[in-house]
N, C-alpha and C positions, 0 to 999 in steps of 0.2 A: 503493499502498501504507499507505504513511503516512497520509491523510488515510484512509485505511480505519478504521487503526487512532483516531485521535484521532476517528472519528463514533462508533466503539465505546465509546472512554472516557467522550465525554458522554453513552452512552447510559445506560450499568454508571452514571455520576455523578451525573445525574439519576435512577435507580434507586435509589442509595444514597440518598439526601437524600430520596425520597417517601418512603423505606420507615423512614428517621431521624423523619421529618415525622410520619408515621402511628403509628413505636412510639411517641412524643412524644406525641402526641396522645392517645394512649389509654392512658397512664397516669397524663397529668395530668386525662382525664375517671375514671377509677378511683375514685381515693378521694372523687369529688363520688356517686358513686353509693353508695358504700360510708358517705358521711358520714346517708345519709337512714337510719332505725333503721330496720329491721323495726316491723310493729303491734305494741303489744304489748300485755300485758294491764290496762292501765292507760289506751288509747286505744281499745279495744274496745266494741265496748256495750256494753251490763249484758243480761239478759237483763232481763223483763217478773218475774217472779220473786225476785230481785235485788231490784228499785221497789217489787213490791207491800211486802219483806222492809221496807222505809225506814217501814214506816206501820206496822210495829212493832216497831218500834222507840223509832217517837216515842211507840203507846200505853204501852210499859214505863216513857219517860221520865216520865209518868203515876202510870202506877204508883205511882211512886218522893215520891208526893207533894211533890216539890221545883223549886217553879219556874223553877229558874234552870239546872236539869237536860235543862229539856224546852225550855229559851230558848237555850242548848247547840246542840240541832237543829235549828236554822235562822239563817241567814248574820246578818254586820252588821246590811246592807243590805234583811233579807228585810219580807214587804210581810205579817198577815196581818189578813185583816177577817173576826174568829171570830163564832162563834153568838152566846154570850150578850153582848155587846156591844154598843153602836152606831158605836163608836170607832175608829176606823183607827190601827195600830200599829205603826209606820215604823221602833222602835229595840231593840237589846234590850233597854232600861229600858222600853221600853211591851208585848213581851211578856214580860214576867216580870211585870208589873204585875197584865196581864189572866189567869197563870195561877196569881197570891196565890190573887187570888181562884174563879175555874173549877176549881181542885183540891182549894179544902172540900169540893167537893161527893161529891168518891170515885169523879170520872169513870173509865170505862171503853171505850173503843168497840165494836167490834164493824165491821165492815165488811158489807153487806148488799148492795153492787153499781162492780167494778170498773171503768174500762177505759184502763188503762195505752198510753201513745201512748213509745215513747222515740224522744227525740230526734236523738240522736248517742251517743258515748263521753262524752259531759259531759252532757251532760240530756235531763227526762225529765220528764212530766205525767201526776200521777195522777188519777182524778175519778170520783165514782159517789153511790152515797150508804151514810151509816154511821149502828148508832145509839150512844148514848153512854146508857149504865144510868148514875142519876144519886144521891144518897144526900143529902136536902135536912141540911144542918150545922144544925139547927134542931132537926128535926119527926123525922129521920131516916127521913122517908117517903122510897120506894125512885121512880123513874121515869121509861121510858124516851124521850128525844126524837130524833127523826131526821132526820136533818141531810143535806143534801148538801156536797159538800166538792170542792175541788181545790186542789193540791198542784202544787210547781214544784219539780225537785230541779235543784241545778249542786251535778256535782265543781266541789267549792275544792279547791287544794292538796292534794289523792286527797282528800277525805273528803263525802261524798253532804251536804247539803246544803239542808237547802226554805227558796227564796228568794220563792218567794210563797204564798198561803195564803192559801183563801177558804173555809167556813162558812156553812153557813144553814138555822135552821131551815127542813124540806119543808114545803111547804106546802100547802093543803087538796086532794085533791084534788076539781075547776073543769069 
């Protein structure tokens, strides 16, 4: 009988220790699981419409005539391959300089065709064709310039910025 009681006590002890280990394991694992934040709005992929609106904001900045406001739409390390200059712009000063001259033409862009690729919650590409309505500052003559474009956007510090912008005059059909 003594032996039976000891065996039973041993089994109960092992069961209690095992239950305790499981309980400790669960309580220790739970905080790790809880510490993972749920996907927030900030991490969610933007819609194509939201990415398209970034061009509208950039175009509105052009309408201010303020090259610094336009440059504010670009990341500090952005690359600009502009339509009306052979010089590659790789810093804020270069981007401001380009827009100091380009804005004299009172440009207003209109997209003709846009292809948007949302890569993830923090990056997207908008490529296509647009036309710029320009006014010659000396003569007042108006002209339209069709161009190809690519904007690469990244969300940095909660703000969408242009990190790469390529624009080139649309070649003649050939």
